[in-house]
matplotlib code that plots the C-alpha trace (Angstrom):
import matplotlib.pyplot as plt

x = [5.8, 2.8, 0.4, -2.5, -3.7, -7.3, -7.5, -5.5, -7.1, -10.7, -11.6, -9.1, -11.7, -13.0, -16.5, -15.4, -13.4, -10.1, -7.6, -8.3, -10.8, -11.3, -9.7, -9.5, -9.0, -8.5, -7.4, -4.7, -1.7, 2.0, 4.0, 1.3, 0.6, -2.7, -2.2, -4.5, -3.7, -5.0, -4.8, -5.4, -6.2, -5.8, -8.3, -7.7, -5.1, -3.3, -1.1, 0.1, -2.3, -1.2, -4.0, -1.3, 0.2, 0.0, 1.6, 0.9, -2.3, -2.8, -3.1, -1.1, -0.5, -0.5, -0.1, 0.2, -0.2, -1.6, -4.1, -6.7, -6.8, -3.0, -3.0, -5.4, -3.4, -0.2, -1.9, -3.1, 0.3, 2.0, -0.6, 0.3, 3.9, 3.0, 0.9, 3.8, 6.1, 3.7, 2.8, 6.5, 7.3, 4.3, 5.4, 9.0, 10.4, 13.7, 15.9, 15.9, 14.6, 17.3, 15.2, 18.0, 20.0, 17.2, 13.8, 12.0, 10.2, 13.3, 13.7, 10.3, 8.0, 4.7, 3.5, 0.5, 2.2, 2.0, 5.4, 6.7, 10.0, 8.3, 8.1, 11.9, 12.2, 10.5, 12.3, 15.7, 15.1, 13.8, 16.9, 19.1, 17.4, 17.7, 21.3, 22.2, 20.3, 21.7, 25.3, 25.3, 23.9, 26.6, 29.3, 30.2, 28.8, 29.0, 26.0, 26.0, 23.4, 21.8, 19.3, 15.7, 12.7, 10.7, 11.3, 12.3, 13.0, 16.6, 17.8, 20.7, 21.9, 23.7, 26.6, 27.1, 27.3, 23.8, 21.2, 19.3, 19.4, 18.7, 17.7, 16.7, 14.4, 13.8, 12.2, 11.1, 7.3, 5.2, 4.8, 8.6, 9.3, 11.5, 10.0, 11.9, 11.4, 13.8, 13.3, 15.1, 14.2, 15.9, 16.5, 16.9, 13.6, 11.5, 13.3, 12.6, 8.9, 8.7, 10.6, 8.4, 5.3, 7.0, 8.3, 4.8, 3.3, 5.9, 5.0, 1.3, 1.5, 4.0, 1.9, -1.3, 0.5, 1.9, -1.5, -2.9, -0.1, 0.1, 2.8, 5.2, 7.1, 9.6, 8.6, 5.1, 5.6, 6.4, 9.9, 8.4, 6.6, 7.4, 10.9, 9.8, 7.3, 9.8, 12.4, 9.9, 9.3, 12.9, 14.3, 11.4, 12.9, 15.8, 17.9, 17.2, 17.7, 21.1, 22.2, 21.0, 22.9, 26.1, 25.9, 25.1, 28.2, 30.5, 33.2, 33.1, 36.3, 37.6, 36.4, 32.9, 30.5, 29.9, 26.5, 26.7, 23.7, 22.0, 18.9, 17.3, 14.2, 10.5, 8.6, 5.7, 2.5, -1.2, -0.7, 0.7, -2.9, -3.1, 0.5, 4.0, 6.2, 10.0, 12.8, 16.2, 18.4, 21.9, 24.1, 23.3, 26.1, 24.8, 21.5, 21.1, 18.3, 16.2, 16.7, 14.9, 17.4, 15.3, 18.3, 19.0, 17.9, 15.6, 12.1]
y = [17.4, 18.1, 15.1, 14.3, 11.5, 12.8, 12.8, 9.7, 7.5, 8.7, 5.4, 3.1, 1.0, -2.2, -0.8, 1.8, -0.7, -0.2, -2.6, -2.0, -4.4, -2.5, 0.0, -0.3, 2.7, 3.3, 6.2, 5.5, 7.1, 6.9, 8.0, 10.4, 11.8, 11.2, 9.1, 7.6, 4.1, 2.7, -0.7, -1.3, -4.7, -5.6, -7.5, -11.3, -12.1, -8.7, -9.6, -12.5, -14.4, -13.3, -15.1, -17.2, -14.3, -14.8, -11.6, -8.8, -8.2, -9.5, -6.0, -5.3, -1.7, 0.4, 4.0, 6.1, 9.9, 12.7, 13.2, 10.5, 11.3, 11.1, 7.7, 6.3, 7.6, 6.1, 2.7, 2.8, 3.8, 1.0, -1.4, -0.1, -0.9, -4.4, -4.9, -4.0, -6.3, -9.2, -8.8, -8.7, -11.7, -13.6, -12.7, -13.8, -10.4, -10.9, -8.7, -4.9, -3.9, -5.4, -8.4, -10.7, -9.1, -8.5, -10.2, -8.3, -4.9, -3.2, 0.3, 0.4, 3.3, 4.5, 8.1, 9.6, 12.8, 15.1, 14.0, 10.4, 11.3, 12.4, 8.7, 8.6, 10.5, 7.8, 5.0, 6.7, 6.9, 3.4, 2.1, 4.0, 2.6, -0.9, -0.4, 0.9, -1.7, -4.6, -3.4, -2.3, -5.7, -7.6, -5.4, -3.0, 0.2, 2.0, 3.0, 5.2, 5.9, 9.3, 11.6, 10.4, 12.8, 10.4, 9.1, 5.4, 5.3, 4.7, 5.7, 4.8, 6.5, 4.5, 6.3, 5.9, 7.8, 6.8, 9.6, 10.9, 9.8, 6.3, 5.7, 2.7, 3.3, 0.8, 0.5, -2.0, -2.4, -2.6, -6.3, -6.7, -7.2, -5.0, -3.2, -1.6, 0.7, 1.8, 4.4, 6.9, 10.5, 13.7, 14.8, 13.2, 14.5, 13.1, 9.8, 9.4, 10.2, 7.6, 5.0, 5.7, 4.6, 1.4, 0.8, 1.2, -1.1, -3.7, -3.3, -3.7, -6.9, -8.6, -7.9, -9.1, -12.2, -12.9, -12.5, -15.0, -17.5, -17.5, -14.8, -16.9, -15.9, -18.7, -21.6, -20.3, -20.0, -22.8, -22.9, -22.0, -18.9, -15.7, -14.6, -11.1, -12.5, -14.8, -12.0, -9.7, -12.2, -13.2, -9.6, -8.8, -11.3, -10.7, -13.1, -11.2, -7.8, -8.9, -9.8, -6.4, -4.6, -6.6, -5.4, -1.9, -1.6, -3.5, -1.7, -2.5, -3.8, -2.7, 0.1, 1.3, 0.0, 2.4, 2.6, 1.0, 1.4, -1.6, 0.1, 3.5, 3.9, 3.8, 0.5, 0.9, -1.2, -1.1, 0.4, 3.5, 4.7, 5.3, 5.9, 5.9, 3.1, 3.7, 1.5, 2.5, -0.5, -0.6, -3.7, -5.6, -7.1, -10.7, -12.5, -13.5, -11.1, -13.0, -16.2, -17.7, -16.7, -15.5, -13.8, -11.5, -7.9, -6.9, -6.3]
z = [2.9, 0.7, 0.9, -1.4, 0.9, 1.2, -2.6, -3.6, -0.8, -1.5, -3.2, -1.3, 0.5, -1.0, -0.9, -3.4, -5.5, -3.7, -2.1, 1.6, 3.1, 6.4, 8.8, 12.6, 14.9, 18.6, 20.9, 23.4, 25.3, 24.6, 27.6, 28.7, 25.3, 23.4, 20.3, 17.7, 16.3, 13.1, 11.3, 7.6, 6.2, 2.5, 0.5, 0.3, -2.3, -2.1, 0.9, 3.1, 5.3, 8.8, 10.7, 12.4, 14.2, 18.0, 19.3, 16.8, 14.9, 11.4, 9.9, 6.8, 7.8, 11.0, 11.8, 15.0, 15.2, 17.4, 14.5, 13.8, 10.1, 9.8, 11.7, 9.2, 6.2, 7.7, 8.1, 4.5, 3.2, 5.0, 3.5, 0.0, 0.7, 1.9, -1.2, -3.5, -1.6, -1.7, -5.3, -6.4, -4.3, -5.8, -9.3, -8.6, -9.3, -7.5, -9.6, -10.0, -6.6, -4.3, -3.3, -4.2, -1.4, 1.1, 0.4, 3.2, 3.1, 4.6, 3.0, 1.4, 1.9, 0.3, 0.2, -1.5, -2.7, -5.7, -6.9, -7.0, -5.4, -2.2, -1.2, -1.1, 2.2, 4.2, 2.4, 3.0, 6.7, 7.0, 5.1, 7.4, 10.5, 9.2, 8.2, 11.6, 13.7, 11.7, 11.6, 15.3, 16.4, 14.4, 16.0, 13.1, 14.6, 18.0, 20.1, 23.1, 25.7, 25.2, 27.1, 27.4, 27.6, 29.8, 33.3, 33.5, 29.7, 28.5, 25.1, 22.8, 19.6, 16.9, 15.3, 11.5, 8.3, 7.3, 6.9, 9.9, 13.5, 14.7, 18.3, 20.4, 23.4, 26.1, 29.5, 32.1, 32.3, 35.5, 34.8, 34.9, 31.2, 29.0, 25.9, 23.0, 20.1, 17.4, 14.8, 12.5, 11.7, 10.5, 14.2, 17.6, 19.1, 16.2, 16.2, 20.0, 19.5, 16.8, 18.8, 21.8, 19.9, 18.9, 22.4, 23.9, 21.2, 22.2, 25.9, 25.2, 23.1, 25.4, 28.5, 26.9, 25.7, 29.2, 30.8, 28.4, 29.1, 32.8, 33.0, 30.9, 27.8, 27.5, 25.2, 24.5, 20.7, 18.3, 16.8, 13.4, 14.6, 12.9, 14.0, 14.8, 17.3, 18.9, 19.1, 20.6, 23.4, 23.9, 24.3, 26.7, 29.2, 31.6, 29.5, 26.3, 28.0, 29.3, 25.8, 24.6, 27.3, 26.5, 22.9, 23.9, 26.0, 23.7, 21.7, 18.0, 16.5, 13.1, 10.9, 11.2, 8.5, 5.6, 3.8, 0.4, -1.8, -3.4, -4.8, -4.8, -6.9, -7.5, -7.5, -9.9, -9.9, -9.5, -6.0, -7.8, -8.3, -4.6, -3.4, -4.8, -3.4, -3.2, -1.9, -0.6, 0.4, 1.8, 1.9, 5.1, 7.2, 6.6, 6.0, 9.7, 10.2, 7.7, 9.6, 12.6, 15.4, 18.3, 19.9, 17.0, 17.9, 15.0, 16.2]

ax = plt.figure().add_subplot(projection="3d")
ax.plot(x, y, z, "-o")
ax.set_aspect("equal")
plt.show()
């Protein structure tokens, strides 16, 4: 897909009058492959204050790639998406973009392309991933174990009529915890590579958290901590993994869920100077994923 990131992001930093306060960048490995990780932070007032996060960083956008430049551009793009979401929520724009159905960033994607509709591809795959994960967890879709490209890594594919391929990867870490990553892509190989990055990120933050809390995960976060962080810890435990495996091996009852579109379109705003933001949203099975349940698999 043709990208104008180098041009459209040329003045994105706050020092040049843009919305990005700073960028962070590190080099690491993901299952033996060299990867570059980047974080982008919005200027104060353009995104939520995430200083209270105890597991994940307070970055507004992150990106991972075999290319350092692409990783930075991905992090900036995700920050643009978060800016759009935050601004719309702050302005009370509940109608028109599907936020009355799903108030999260699900199905949102930003892309610095030549044509606005280029942003739709990423939004469509994100919407498919969220649709599949939510409906599978609530018993409306089937998942089967599938081949993994890495030793000691298990994989599952969720079967649905949503676009692309959605996979979940999981493995037990050397510290004895279980890490997960889920992603959607146009093909199985690409979906696995994306999910592997998420899985290794989960493994890293959980192991760091455990080291800082005497090896313990249970009861280390307050009940009002962000549900994604609480779920990330719960499913890393044996109790959480057992619940995950029960769902993986369960047989859905009734007819498989069909994707029903809520919204599919551009979200214009001041961020459009840098990237086009698009949202695709399918009807979720319920609103449980927006709640505080720590035993709901949505990481």
